[in-house]
N, CA, C and O atoms as a GROMACS GRO file, in nm:
protein
  444
    1UNK      N    1   2.279  13.009  16.880
    1UNK     CA    2   2.177  12.912  16.843
    1UNK      C    3   2.092  12.887  16.964
    1UNK      O    4   2.141  12.885  17.077
    2UNK      N    5   1.961  12.868  16.940
    2UNK     CA    6   1.870  12.840  17.050
    2UNK      C    7   1.896  12.699  17.109
    2UNK      O    8   1.966  12.616  17.052
    3UNK      N    9   1.840  12.680  17.221
    3UNK     CA   10   1.854  12.543  17.280
    3UNK      C   11   1.788  12.431  17.210
    3UNK      O   12   1.825  12.314  17.224
    4UNK      N   13   1.684  12.468  17.130
    4UNK     CA   14   1.614  12.364  17.056
    4UNK      C   15   1.666  12.342  16.911
    4UNK      O   16   1.617  12.253  16.840
    5UNK      N   17   1.762  12.422  16.870
    5UNK     CA   18   1.812  12.416  16.732
    5UNK      C   19   1.844  12.276  16.681
    5UNK      O   20   1.812  12.243  16.566
    6UNK      N   21   1.907  12.194  16.763
    6UNK     CA   22   1.948  12.063  16.713
    6UNK      C   23   1.824  11.970  16.703
    6UNK      O   24   1.834  11.865  16.639
    7UNK      N   25   1.713  12.003  16.762
    7UNK     CA   26   1.591  11.918  16.762
    7UNK      C   27   1.500  11.952  16.644
    7UNK      O   28   1.408  11.876  16.615
    8UNK      N   29   1.524  12.062  16.578
    8UNK     CA   30   1.433  12.103  16.463
    8UNK      C   31   1.474  12.028  16.343
    8UNK      O   32   1.568  12.069  16.274
    9UNK      N   33   1.405  11.916  16.316
    9UNK     CA   34   1.449  11.818  16.215
    9UNK      C   35   1.368  11.822  16.090
    9UNK      O   36   1.384  11.732  16.006
   10UNK      N   37   1.283  11.916  16.070
   10UNK     CA   38   1.196  11.917  15.951
   10UNK      C   39   1.194  12.054  15.889
   10UNK      O   40   1.188  12.155  15.960
   11UNK      N   41   1.199  12.059  15.762
   11UNK     CA   42   1.184  12.188  15.692
   11UNK      C   43   1.040  12.206  15.654
   11UNK      O   44   0.987  12.122  15.581
   12UNK      N   45   0.975  12.309  15.697
   12UNK     CA   46   0.833  12.332  15.673
   12UNK      C   47   0.812  12.464  15.606
   12UNK      O   48   0.858  12.568  15.654
   13UNK      N   49   0.743  12.460  15.494
   13UNK     CA   50   0.710  12.588  15.423
   13UNK      C   51   0.597  12.665  15.502
   13UNK      O   52   0.498  12.608  15.549
   14UNK      N   53   0.620  12.792  15.510
   14UNK     CA   54   0.523  12.881  15.581
   14UNK      C   55   0.464  12.970  15.474
   14UNK      O   56   0.536  13.035  15.399
   15UNK      N   57   0.328  12.972  15.469
   15UNK     CA   58   0.252  13.048  15.370
   15UNK      C   59   0.174  13.158  15.442
   15UNK      O   60   0.129  13.138  15.554
   16UNK      N   61   0.158  13.273  15.380
   16UNK     CA   62   0.080  13.381  15.441
   16UNK      C   63  -0.008  13.440  15.335
   16UNK      O   64   0.029  13.454  15.218
   17UNK      N   65  -0.128  13.474  15.381
   17UNK     CA   66  -0.228  13.537  15.288
   17UNK      C   67  -0.203  13.690  15.274
   17UNK      O   68  -0.164  13.756  15.370
   18UNK      N   69  -0.226  13.741  15.157
   18UNK     CA   70  -0.211  13.882  15.134
   18UNK      C   71  -0.318  13.923  15.038
   18UNK      O   72  -0.370  13.841  14.963
   19UNK      N   73  -0.350  14.049  15.040
   19UNK     CA   74  -0.447  14.107  14.951
   19UNK      C   75  -0.376  14.188  14.849
   19UNK      O   76  -0.293  14.272  14.885
   20UNK      N   77  -0.405  14.167  14.724
   20UNK     CA   78  -0.339  14.240  14.615
   20UNK      C   79  -0.443  14.305  14.521
   20UNK      O   80  -0.556  14.258  14.511
   21UNK      N   81  -0.406  14.406  14.458
   21UNK     CA   82  -0.496  14.469  14.354
   21UNK      C   83  -0.516  14.377  14.238
   21UNK      O   84  -0.422  14.314  14.190
   22UNK      N   85  -0.644  14.369  14.191
   22UNK     CA   86  -0.668  14.283  14.074
   22UNK      C   87  -0.656  14.347  13.940
   22UNK      O   88  -0.678  14.282  13.838
   23UNK      N   89  -0.620  14.480  13.937
   23UNK     CA   90  -0.608  14.551  13.814
   23UNK      C   91  -0.734  14.609  13.757
   23UNK      O   92  -0.734  14.675  13.653
   24UNK      N   93  -0.848  14.581  13.829
   24UNK     CA   94  -0.974  14.631  13.781
   24UNK      C   95  -1.041  14.712  13.885
   24UNK      O   96  -1.162  14.732  13.881
   25UNK      N   97  -0.966  14.760  13.980
   25UNK     CA   98  -1.027  14.844  14.090
   25UNK      C   99  -1.068  14.765  14.210
   25UNK      O  100  -1.119  14.822  14.307
   26UNK      N  101  -1.048  14.634  14.209
   26UNK     CA  102  -1.085  14.551  14.323
   26UNK      C  103  -0.960  14.486  14.381
   26UNK      O  104  -0.847  14.522  14.345
   27UNK      N  105  -0.980  14.396  14.467
   27UNK     CA  106  -0.872  14.324  14.532
   27UNK      C  107  -0.903  14.172  14.529
   27UNK      O  108  -1.018  14.128  14.524
   28UNK      N  109  -0.792  14.093  14.534
   28UNK     CA  110  -0.809  13.954  14.550
   28UNK      C  111  -0.712  13.903  14.655
   28UNK      O  112  -0.604  13.960  14.677
   29UNK      N  113  -0.753  13.797  14.719
   29UNK     CA  114  -0.670  13.730  14.820
   29UNK      C  115  -0.586  13.621  14.757
   29UNK      O  116  -0.631  13.541  14.675
   30UNK      N  117  -0.460  13.623  14.799
   30UNK     CA  118  -0.368  13.521  14.745
   30UNK      C  119  -0.271  13.474  14.854
   30UNK      O  120  -0.233  13.550  14.943
   31UNK      N  121  -0.232  13.350  14.845
   31UNK     CA  122  -0.135  13.293  14.940
   31UNK      C  123   0.000  13.289  14.876
   31UNK      O  124   0.014  13.252  14.760
   32UNK      N  125   0.100  13.325  14.950
   32UNK     CA  126   0.236  13.321  14.903
   32UNK      C  127   0.332  13.262  15.014
   32UNK      O  128   0.320  13.292  15.133
   33UNK      N  129   0.425  13.178  14.966
   33UNK     CA  130   0.522  13.122  15.059
   33UNK      C  131   0.616  13.229  15.103
   33UNK      O  132   0.677  13.296  15.019
   34UNK      N  133   0.630  13.249  15.237
   34UNK     CA  134   0.717  13.354  15.288
   34UNK      C  135   0.843  13.301  15.345
   34UNK      O  136   0.936  13.378  15.369
   35UNK      N  137   0.852  13.169  15.368
   35UNK     CA  138   0.976  13.111  15.425
   35UNK      C  139   0.966  12.963  15.429
   35UNK      O  140   0.857  12.907  15.421
   36UNK      N  141   1.079  12.897  15.440
   36UNK     CA  142   1.090  12.758  15.477
   36UNK      C  143   1.173  12.751  15.602
   36UNK      O  144   1.292  12.782  15.599
   37UNK      N  145   1.113  12.712  15.710
   37UNK     CA  146   1.180  12.716  15.839
   37UNK      C  147   1.204  12.573  15.895
   37UNK      O  148   1.133  12.478  15.863
   38UNK      N  149   1.305  12.565  15.976
   38UNK     CA  150   1.333  12.437  16.047
   38UNK      C  151   1.240  12.433  16.163
   38UNK      O  152   1.223  12.529  16.238
   39UNK      N  153   1.175  12.311  16.178
   39UNK     CA  154   1.074  12.294  16.285
   39UNK      C  155   1.074  12.149  16.337
   39UNK      O  156   1.141  12.060  16.286
   40UNK      N  157   0.994  12.133  16.441
   40UNK     CA  158   0.970  11.998  16.492
   40UNK      C  159   0.826  11.991  16.534
   40UNK      O  160   0.772  12.076  16.606
   41UNK      N  161   0.762  11.880  16.482
   41UNK     CA  162   0.619  11.852  16.521
   41UNK      C  163   0.617  11.765  16.645
   41UNK      O  164   0.690  11.667  16.658
   42UNK      N  165   0.531  11.806  16.735
   42UNK     CA  166   0.506  11.729  16.857
   42UNK      C  167   0.432  11.600  16.815
   42UNK      O  168   0.349  11.604  16.724
   43UNK      N  169   0.461  11.489  16.880
   43UNK     CA  170   0.394  11.366  16.853
   43UNK      C  171   0.247  11.367  16.898
   43UNK      O  172   0.216  11.417  17.006
   44UNK      N  173   0.157  11.312  16.816
   44UNK     CA  174   0.017  11.314  16.846
   44UNK      C  175  -0.015  11.230  16.968
   44UNK      O  176   0.060  11.136  16.997
   45UNK      N  177  -0.121  11.259  17.040
   45UNK     CA  178  -0.167  11.179  17.147
   45UNK      C  179  -0.246  11.059  17.093
   45UNK      O  180  -0.283  11.057  16.975
   46UNK      N  181  -0.273  10.957  17.178
   46UNK     CA  182  -0.352  10.845  17.134
   46UNK      C  183  -0.491  10.888  17.082
   46UNK      O  184  -0.540  10.833  16.983
   47UNK      N  185  -0.554  10.988  17.150
   47UNK     CA  186  -0.683  11.031  17.110
   47UNK      C  187  -0.674  11.096  16.971
   47UNK      O  188  -0.761  11.076  16.887
   48UNK      N  189  -0.565  11.176  16.947
   48UNK     CA  190  -0.553  11.239  16.815
   48UNK      C  191  -0.527  11.133  16.710
   48UNK      O  192  -0.573  11.150  16.598
   49UNK      N  193  -0.455  11.022  16.738
   49UNK     CA  194  -0.433  10.917  16.641
   49UNK      C  195  -0.565  10.852  16.603
   49UNK      O  196  -0.588  10.822  16.486
   50UNK      N  197  -0.651  10.830  16.702
   50UNK     CA  198  -0.781  10.763  16.680
   50UNK      C  199  -0.865  10.856  16.595
   50UNK      O  200  -0.931  10.809  16.503
   51UNK      N  201  -0.866  10.986  16.621
   51UNK     CA  202  -0.941  11.083  16.548
   51UNK      C  203  -0.895  11.094  16.403
   51UNK      O  204  -0.972  11.125  16.313
   52UNK      N  205  -0.764  11.066  16.383
   52UNK     CA  206  -0.709  11.080  16.247
   52UNK      C  207  -0.767  10.981  16.155
   52UNK      O  208  -0.760  11.000  16.034
   53UNK      N  209  -0.824  10.875  16.205
   53UNK     CA  210  -0.884  10.771  16.119
   53UNK      C  211  -1.026  10.804  16.073
   53UNK      O  212  -1.085  10.728  15.996
   54UNK      N  213  -1.083  10.918  16.118
   54UNK     CA  214  -1.219  10.949  16.087
   54UNK      C  215  -1.229  11.063  15.988
   54UNK      O  216  -1.158  11.163  15.997
   55UNK      N  217  -1.321  11.045  15.889
   55UNK     CA  218  -1.341  11.146  15.794
   55UNK      C  219  -1.387  11.275  15.857
   55UNK      O  220  -1.473  11.274  15.945
   56UNK      N  221  -1.331  11.388  15.812
   56UNK     CA  222  -1.373  11.522  15.860
   56UNK      C  223  -1.328  11.553  16.000
   56UNK      O  224  -1.375  11.649  16.060
   57UNK      N  225  -1.236  11.471  16.055
   57UNK     CA  226  -1.192  11.494  16.189
   57UNK      C  227  -1.100  11.623  16.194
   57UNK      O  228  -1.024  11.649  16.100
   58UNK      N  229  -1.110  11.700  16.303
   58UNK     CA  230  -1.024  11.816  16.318
   58UNK      C  231  -0.904  11.773  16.405
   58UNK      O  232  -0.923  11.728  16.518
   59UNK      N  233  -0.784  11.787  16.354
   59UNK     CA  234  -0.667  11.738  16.424
   59UNK      C  235  -0.585  11.861  16.470
   59UNK      O  236  -0.563  11.956  16.395
   60UNK      N  237  -0.544  11.855  16.590
   60UNK     CA  238  -0.458  11.961  16.646
   60UNK      C  239  -0.312  11.911  16.642
   60UNK      O  240  -0.285  11.796  16.678
   61UNK      N  241  -0.221  11.994  16.600
   61UNK     CA  242  -0.080  11.966  16.607
   61UNK      C  243  -0.008  12.082  16.668
   61UNK      O  244  -0.051  12.197  16.656
   62UNK      N  245   0.105  12.051  16.735
   62UNK     CA  246   0.191  12.155  16.788
   62UNK      C  247   0.320  12.148  16.718
   62UNK      O  248   0.378  12.041  16.708
   63UNK      N  249   0.370  12.259  16.668
   63UNK     CA  250   0.498  12.274  16.602
   63UNK      C  251   0.590  12.365  16.679
   63UNK      O  252   0.543  12.459  16.743
   64UNK      N  253   0.720  12.338  16.676
   64UNK     CA  254   0.819  12.420  16.748
   64UNK      C  255   0.917  12.474  16.654
   64UNK      O  256   0.960  12.403  16.562
   65UNK      N  257   0.956  12.600  16.670
   65UNK     CA  258   1.047  12.676  16.585
   65UNK      C  259   1.153  12.744  16.668
   65UNK      O  260   1.142  12.752  16.790
   66UNK      N  261   1.258  12.795  16.598
   66UNK     CA  262   1.356  12.880  16.664
   66UNK      C  263   1.282  13.004  16.723
   66UNK      O  264   1.184  13.050  16.665
   67UNK      N  265   1.325  13.055  16.832
   67UNK     CA  266   1.265  13.174  16.889
   67UNK      C  267   1.281  13.288  16.789
   67UNK      O  268   1.386  13.301  16.727
   68UNK      N  269   1.179  13.370  16.774
   68UNK     CA  270   1.179  13.482  16.680
   68UNK      C  271   1.149  13.443  16.542
   68UNK      O  272   1.158  13.529  16.454
   69UNK      N  273   1.113  13.317  16.513
   69UNK     CA  274   1.072  13.273  16.378
   69UNK      C  275   0.952  13.355  16.337
   69UNK      O  276   0.868  13.387  16.421
   70UNK      N  277   0.942  13.388  16.214
   70UNK     CA  278   0.829  13.466  16.160
   70UNK      C  279   0.713  13.372  16.120
   70UNK      O  280   0.689  13.342  16.003
   71UNK      N  281   0.643  13.326  16.229
   71UNK     CA  282   0.524  13.245  16.211
   71UNK      C  283   0.415  13.318  16.293
   71UNK      O  284   0.434  13.353  16.410
   72UNK      N  285   0.299  13.339  16.226
   72UNK     CA  286   0.194  13.417  16.286
   72UNK      C  287   0.057  13.340  16.278
   72UNK      O  288   0.036  13.249  16.198
   73UNK      N  289  -0.030  13.387  16.364
   73UNK     CA  290  -0.168  13.337  16.364
   73UNK      C  291  -0.226  13.367  16.222
   73UNK      O  292  -0.209  13.476  16.170
   74UNK      N  293  -0.293  13.266  16.164
   74UNK     CA  294  -0.352  13.276  16.035
   74UNK      C  295  -0.253  13.228  15.926
   74UNK      O  296  -0.298  13.210  15.813
   75UNK      N  297  -0.130  13.208  15.950
   75UNK     CA  298  -0.041  13.152  15.852
   75UNK      C  299  -0.076  13.002  15.829
   75UNK      O  300  -0.149  12.940  15.906
   76UNK      N  301  -0.022  12.949  15.723
   76UNK     CA  302  -0.037  12.806  15.698
   76UNK      C  303   0.100  12.738  15.697
   76UNK      O  304   0.196  12.791  15.643
   77UNK      N  305   0.105  12.625  15.755
   77UNK     CA  306   0.226  12.534  15.749
   77UNK      C  307   0.185  12.427  15.644
   77UNK      O  308   0.075  12.372  15.648
   78UNK      N  309   0.277  12.401  15.553
   78UNK     CA  310   0.244  12.305  15.446
   78UNK      C  311   0.352  12.202  15.434
   78UNK      O  312   0.426  12.201  15.336
   79UNK      N  313   0.361  12.114  15.534
   79UNK     CA  314   0.460  12.008  15.526
   79UNK      C  315   0.407  11.892  15.446
   79UNK      O  316   0.291  11.854  15.464
   80UNK      N  317   0.486  11.836  15.359
   80UNK     CA  318   0.452  11.706  15.286
   80UNK      C  319   0.309  11.697  15.238
   80UNK      O  320   0.240  11.600  15.268
   81UNK      N  321   0.263  11.796  15.162
   81UNK     CA  322   0.131  11.793  15.103
   81UNK      C  323   0.014  11.808  15.200
   81UNK      O  324  -0.099  11.781  15.161
   82UNK      N  325   0.035  11.849  15.323
   82UNK     CA  326  -0.075  11.882  15.415
   82UNK      C  327  -0.086  12.029  15.432
   82UNK      O  328   0.010  12.100  15.403
   83UNK      N  329  -0.196  12.080  15.478
   83UNK     CA  330  -0.211  12.223  15.507
   83UNK      C  331  -0.268  12.237  15.647
   83UNK      O  332  -0.378  12.190  15.677
   84UNK      N  333  -0.188  12.304  15.732
   84UNK     CA  334  -0.229  12.333  15.872
   84UNK      C  335  -0.243  12.478  15.893
   84UNK      O  336  -0.157  12.555  15.849
   85UNK      N  337  -0.346  12.521  15.958
   85UNK     CA  338  -0.372  12.662  15.993
   85UNK      C  339  -0.312  12.684  16.132
   85UNK      O  340  -0.337  12.612  16.228
   86UNK      N  341  -0.226  12.795  16.135
   86UNK     CA  342  -0.173  12.834  16.268
   86UNK      C  343  -0.277  12.910  16.343
   86UNK      O  344  -0.317  13.019  16.304
   87UNK      N  345  -0.322  12.849  16.453
   87UNK     CA  346  -0.428  12.908  16.540
   87UNK      C  347  -0.372  13.013  16.637
   87UNK      O  348  -0.434  13.116  16.665
   88UNK      N  349  -0.250  12.982  16.689
   88UNK     CA  350  -0.184  13.070  16.791
   88UNK      C  351  -0.044  13.037  16.799
   88UNK      O  352  -0.003  12.925  16.769
   89UNK      N  353   0.037  13.137  16.839
   89UNK     CA  354   0.180  13.117  16.866
   89UNK      C  355   0.211  13.164  17.009
   89UNK      O  356   0.150  13.256  17.062
   90UNK      N  357   0.309  13.094  17.067
   90UNK     CA  358   0.346  13.125  17.207
   90UNK      C  359   0.494  13.117  17.222
   90UNK      O  360   0.562  13.046  17.148
   91UNK      N  361   0.544  13.190  17.320
   91UNK     CA  362   0.682  13.176  17.366
   91UNK      C  363   0.676  13.119  17.507
   91UNK      O  364   0.584  13.154  17.581
   92UNK      N  365   0.766  13.035  17.546
   92UNK     CA  366   0.756  12.977  17.683
   92UNK      C  367   0.788  13.087  17.788
   92UNK      O  368   0.818  13.200  17.752
   93UNK      N  369   0.781  13.051  17.915
   93UNK     CA  370   0.801  13.146  18.023
   93UNK      C  371   0.949  13.199  18.021
   93UNK      O  372   0.978  13.307  18.074
   94UNK      N  373   1.040  13.124  17.961
   94UNK     CA  374   1.175  13.169  17.952
   94UNK      C  375   1.203  13.214  17.803
   94UNK      O  376   1.225  13.132  17.714
   95UNK      N  377   1.201  13.349  17.783
   95UNK     CA  378   1.210  13.400  17.647
   95UNK      C  379   1.337  13.355  17.574
   95UNK      O  380   1.440  13.334  17.639
   96UNK      N  381   1.332  13.339  17.444
   96UNK     CA  382   1.453  13.299  17.368
   96UNK      C  383   1.471  13.153  17.358
   96UNK      O  384   1.572  13.108  17.303
   97UNK      N  385   1.376  13.071  17.410
   97UNK     CA  386   1.397  12.920  17.413
   97UNK      C  387   1.345  12.859  17.287
   97UNK      O  388   1.417  12.785  17.220
   98UNK      N  389   1.218  12.887  17.252
   98UNK     CA  390   1.160  12.841  17.128
   98UNK      C  391   1.028  12.917  17.101
   98UNK      O  392   0.978  12.992  17.186
   99UNK      N  393   0.973  12.895  16.981
   99UNK     CA  394   0.841  12.948  16.951
   99UNK      C  395   0.753  12.831  16.927
   99UNK      O  396   0.790  12.740  16.852
  100UNK      N  397   0.638  12.829  16.987
  100UNK     CA  398   0.545  12.718  16.974
  100UNK      C  399   0.425  12.765  16.886
  100UNK      O  400   0.370  12.873  16.910
  101UNK      N  401   0.384  12.685  16.786
  101UNK     CA  402   0.269  12.718  16.702
  101UNK      C  403   0.166  12.605  16.719
  101UNK      O  404   0.193  12.488  16.693
  102UNK      N  405   0.048  12.647  16.764
  102UNK     CA  406  -0.058  12.550  16.773
  102UNK      C  407  -0.143  12.561  16.639
  102UNK      O  408  -0.185  12.668  16.596
  103UNK      N  409  -0.162  12.444  16.582
  103UNK     CA  410  -0.211  12.436  16.442
  103UNK      C  411  -0.334  12.343  16.437
  103UNK      O  412  -0.353  12.262  16.528
  104UNK      N  413  -0.413  12.354  16.334
  104UNK     CA  414  -0.532  12.266  16.309
  104UNK      C  415  -0.524  12.215  16.169
  104UNK      O  416  -0.497  12.289  16.074
  105UNK      N  417  -0.549  12.089  16.158
  105UNK     CA  418  -0.558  12.022  16.031
  105UNK      C  419  -0.698  11.957  16.021
  105UNK      O  420  -0.741  11.892  16.116
  106UNK      N  421  -0.768  11.972  15.914
  106UNK     CA  422  -0.899  11.904  15.898
  106UNK      C  423  -0.877  11.795  15.795
  106UNK      O  424  -0.833  11.820  15.682
  107UNK      N  425  -0.911  11.672  15.837
  107UNK     CA  426  -0.902  11.559  15.747
  107UNK      C  427  -1.002  11.576  15.635
  107UNK      O  428  -1.114  11.619  15.662
  108UNK      N  429  -0.969  11.546  15.516
  108UNK     CA  430  -1.058  11.553  15.405
  108UNK      C  431  -1.154  11.429  15.404
  108UNK      O  432  -1.109  11.315  15.417
  109UNK      N  433  -1.284  11.455  15.389
  109UNK     CA  434  -1.373  11.341  15.382
  109UNK      C  435  -1.347  11.264  15.253
  109UNK      O  436  -1.324  11.323  15.147
  110UNK      N  437  -1.352  11.131  15.263
  110UNK     CA  438  -1.332  11.046  15.145
  110UNK      C  439  -1.468  11.009  15.091
  110UNK      O  440  -1.566  11.005  15.165
  111UNK      N  441  -1.475  10.984  14.965
  111UNK     CA  442  -1.598  10.950  14.900
  111UNK      C  443  -1.605  10.806  14.858
  111UNK      O  444  -1.706  10.762  14.802
   0.00000   0.00000   0.00000
């Protein structure tokens, strides 16, 4: 088990886009859930908390997973009714410690 295993306290669905034949000679893009992984979300900064109160704000979140977790750039994390786009994934300087996923969430404008 990785060093961070005990800290991963949230189950987060991971969704990935794929292109499938539409049966009429074309293709369509569809999202499918590929896994539900144990993860931990980094706490937001004070600036991020303030931005969260604004319509249309772009929020950045950092999520941590077991090393080797199948999370890729372009995937979506969908915890508790939210949708976050994975912008990038990184391993720390010591391989096998954890996988970090930098994500973006856009607040929906209210009417």
